[in-house]
C-alpha positions as CSV (number, residue, x, y, z in Angstrom):
1,M,-35.3,-22.6,-31.4
2,A,-36.2,-25.3,-34.2
3,R,-33.3,-26.9,-36.1
4,R,-33.4,-25.9,-39.8
5,S,-33.1,-28.5,-42.3
6,K,-30.9,-29.1,-45.3
7,R,-34.0,-28.9,-47.6
8,D,-35.2,-25.9,-45.9
9,E,-31.4,-23.9,-46.6
10,R,-32.1,-25.2,-50.0
11,D,-35.6,-24.5,-50.8
12,E,-35.0,-20.5,-49.5
13,R,-32.2,-20.3,-52.1
14,D,-34.3,-21.4,-54.6
15,V,-36.8,-18.8,-54.2
16,T,-34.0,-15.8,-54.0
17,V,-34.0,-13.4,-57.1
18,D,-31.4,-12.2,-58.5
19,E,-31.9,-8.8,-60.4
20,A,-30.4,-8.7,-63.9
21,P,-29.1,-5.9,-65.5
22,G,-31.7,-3.7,-66.8
23,R,-34.4,-5.2,-64.7
24,P,-36.5,-3.3,-62.9
25,E,-35.6,-3.5,-58.8
26,G,-38.8,-4.8,-56.7
27,G,-40.2,-7.1,-59.3
28,R,-43.6,-8.9,-58.4
29,F,-44.5,-12.5,-59.3
30,E,-48.1,-13.9,-59.8
31,A,-48.5,-17.5,-58.1
32,T,-51.0,-19.8,-56.3
33,V,-50.1,-20.8,-52.8
34,H,-51.3,-24.1,-51.2
35,P,-51.0,-26.0,-48.1
36,G,-47.3,-28.0,-48.5
37,E,-46.1,-30.6,-47.1
38,R,-47.0,-29.3,-43.3
39,D,-50.2,-29.1,-44.4
40,V,-50.7,-25.4,-43.7
41,A,-54.0,-23.5,-42.9
42,L,-54.7,-21.7,-46.4
43,A,-56.7,-18.9,-43.7
44,Q,-53.4,-18.0,-42.4
45,V,-52.3,-16.1,-45.7
46,S,-54.3,-13.4,-45.1
47,D,-51.8,-12.8,-41.9
48,L,-49.3,-11.7,-44.4
49,D,-51.5,-9.0,-45.8
50,L,-51.0,-10.0,-49.4
51,D,-52.8,-8.8,-52.8
52,R,-54.8,-12.1,-52.8
53,I,-57.9,-13.7,-54.3
54,P,-59.4,-17.1,-54.0
55,D,-58.0,-19.3,-56.9
56,P,-60.3,-21.9,-58.9
57,Q,-57.9,-24.9,-58.3
58,G,-58.5,-24.5,-54.6
59,G,-55.4,-22.6,-53.5
60,V,-55.0,-18.5,-53.0
61,R,-53.8,-16.6,-55.8
62,V,-51.2,-13.7,-54.9
63,V,-49.2,-11.0,-56.4
64,V,-46.1,-11.1,-54.3
65,T,-42.5,-9.7,-54.0
66,A,-39.5,-12.3,-53.6
67,E,-39.6,-11.2,-50.1
68,E,-43.2,-12.3,-49.8
69,L,-42.5,-15.6,-51.9
70,A,-40.2,-16.6,-49.6
71,E,-41.8,-15.9,-46.3
72,L,-44.5,-18.2,-47.7
73,V,-42.2,-21.1,-48.0
74,R,-40.5,-20.0,-44.8
75,R,-44.4,-20.7,-43.4
76,G,-44.6,-24.1,-45.1
77,Y,-46.5,-23.4,-47.8
78,E,-46.1,-24.7,-51.6
79,V,-45.8,-21.8,-53.5
80,R,-45.9,-22.0,-57.6
81,V,-45.0,-19.3,-59.5
82,F,-46.6,-18.5,-63.0
83,R,-45.3,-15.3,-64.1
84,T,-43.6,-12.1,-63.5
85,V,-46.0,-8.9,-62.9
86,P,-44.3,-5.7,-64.1
87,I,-44.3,-2.7,-61.9
88,E,-45.9,0.0,-64.0
89,P,-48.3,2.8,-64.0
90,L,-51.5,1.5,-64.0
91,D,-53.5,1.9,-67.7
92,P,-55.6,5.1,-67.1
93,S,-58.7,3.3,-69.0
94,L,-58.5,1.0,-66.5
95,I,-59.8,3.3,-63.8
96,Q,-63.7,3.8,-63.3
97,S,-64.9,7.1,-61.6
98,D,-66.9,7.1,-58.5
99,E,-70.1,7.8,-60.2
100,D,-69.4,4.9,-62.9
101,A,-68.5,2.6,-60.1
102,K,-71.9,3.7,-58.2
103,R,-73.8,3.2,-61.1
104,W,-72.4,-0.4,-61.8
105,L,-73.2,-1.1,-58.2
106,D,-76.6,0.1,-58.3
107,E,-77.3,-2.2,-61.6
108,R,-76.5,-5.1,-59.7
109,V,-78.6,-4.5,-57.0
110,A,-81.8,-3.3,-58.4
111,G,-84.3,-5.4,-57.5
112,I,-83.0,-6.6,-54.1
113,P,-85.1,-6.4,-51.2
114,R,-83.8,-4.1,-48.5
115,E,-84.8,-3.0,-45.0
116,E,-85.5,0.9,-45.3
117,E,-84.0,2.9,-42.4
118,G,-86.0,4.5,-40.5
């Protein structure tokens, strides 16, 4: 079993989130993940099944819970937290119908040659 350093213990304490009175439990954080001192491969972030997209500055942008953030740090990643993300219902105006989504996709692929099914 690997020996834990004082720094590892301190890093884990730093990412613990105390729930303040009146604050909703289970808050999430917008952050970017970077290889860190141990140069951990960013491709392995996918193993955690997190909501993620590539970050323009070379990292991986994620929306994570405090527990997921702590797990990333334990695995050796450098995690930069930018803001909290409130947990609330999705704004209904942001939801597209299936027909609208199909129409949008058809507009994007129009004119692209494709092999017809036979």
